[in-house]
N, C-alpha and C positions, 0 to 999 in steps of 0.2 A: 265117664266123661258126660257132661251135661251141656247141651248147646242151645243157646237162645239166639233167635234171629229178631232183630228190631227193624221194623219197616215203618214207613212214614205215610201219614195222611196229610196232605197239604192244607193250607189255610182255607182253600176254596172247597174242601171236602173230597177232592179227588185223590186217588192213590198216587204215590210217587212213581214216575215212569221206570226208574232204575229198579225200584223194589219189585214192581210187576215183572220186569224182565228176569230178574234174579230168581224170583219164585217160579217162573216158567222153566228156567234152566234147571233148578233143583228138581222139579217135577219130571222133566224130560230125562234127567240123568238118574232118576229113581233115588234121589237123596233126600227128598222132602220129608220122608218118614224118619230120617235120622236126626231131624231137628226136634228137640224136646219141647221147646216153648217158642211161640211167636208172640211178640209184644208190639203193640202199636204206639208209635210216637205221633200223636195227633197235634199238629201245630195250633189247632183251635183250643187245646187244653194243655197248658204248660205243666200240669200235674199228672198227665197221662203217664202210664208206666214207662213207655219208651222215651218220653221226654226226660223223665227222671234218670233213666239209665244213660242217656246221652250226656246229661249234665255231670253225672257221677264219673263217667269215664272221659269227659271232655271230647266228645265225638260230635263232629259237625256234618257228617255224611250219612246218608241212608241208602241202602240198608247196611247194617253192620251185625257182626256175629260176636257173641261172647262165649268162649269155650272155657268151661270150668272142669278141672280135674282135682280129685281129692289131694289135699296137701300142697297144692300149687296155686300161685296167683292166677286169676283169670287172664286169658289171652284174648285180645280184641282184634278182630279182623274187619277192615273197611274195604278191602279189595276181594271180591268174590273169588276170582281165580286163584289167588294166593290161599284163601281159606280152603277151597276144595282140594288144592294140591297138598297143603300141609296137614289138614285134618283127615281127609278121606283118601289121601294118597292117589288121587286121580292125576292123570297127565294133562298138563295145560301147556300152551305155547307161550313163549316170551311175548309174542305179538298180542295174544289175548290179554295178558296182564298189562302191557303198555297201553293198549287201546282203552282198557277200563280206567286206568289212571288218568289218561288224557281226557276221557269223557267226564271224569270227576273234577278235572281242573282245566276248564276251557281257556283260562287265561295264560296257561303255560304252553310252551312249544318244545317238542322233542328235537334234540340236536343229534 
């Protein structure tokens, strides 16, 4: 298994807030060393590696994870807690997953 994390640098040069939070969670949970490659999607450079991957996989959220396994199509995760739950078999709560989805989509409301 080969895992790529794509994190974003915003047009003003600052790191994306969510990317920083996710990287801190990975570090805290001692999972950061299990990420094989970190690629930057720099909004100032549409040809940066991360921007190319975002276009290739039609992803509009950062960070996202690409999990590649031999002989299988890559699996893309845009929700951190779903990623760690399915890939690393860590326990997460439904509330954590819902909170992250809501944070990514401020224009929706949970019923």
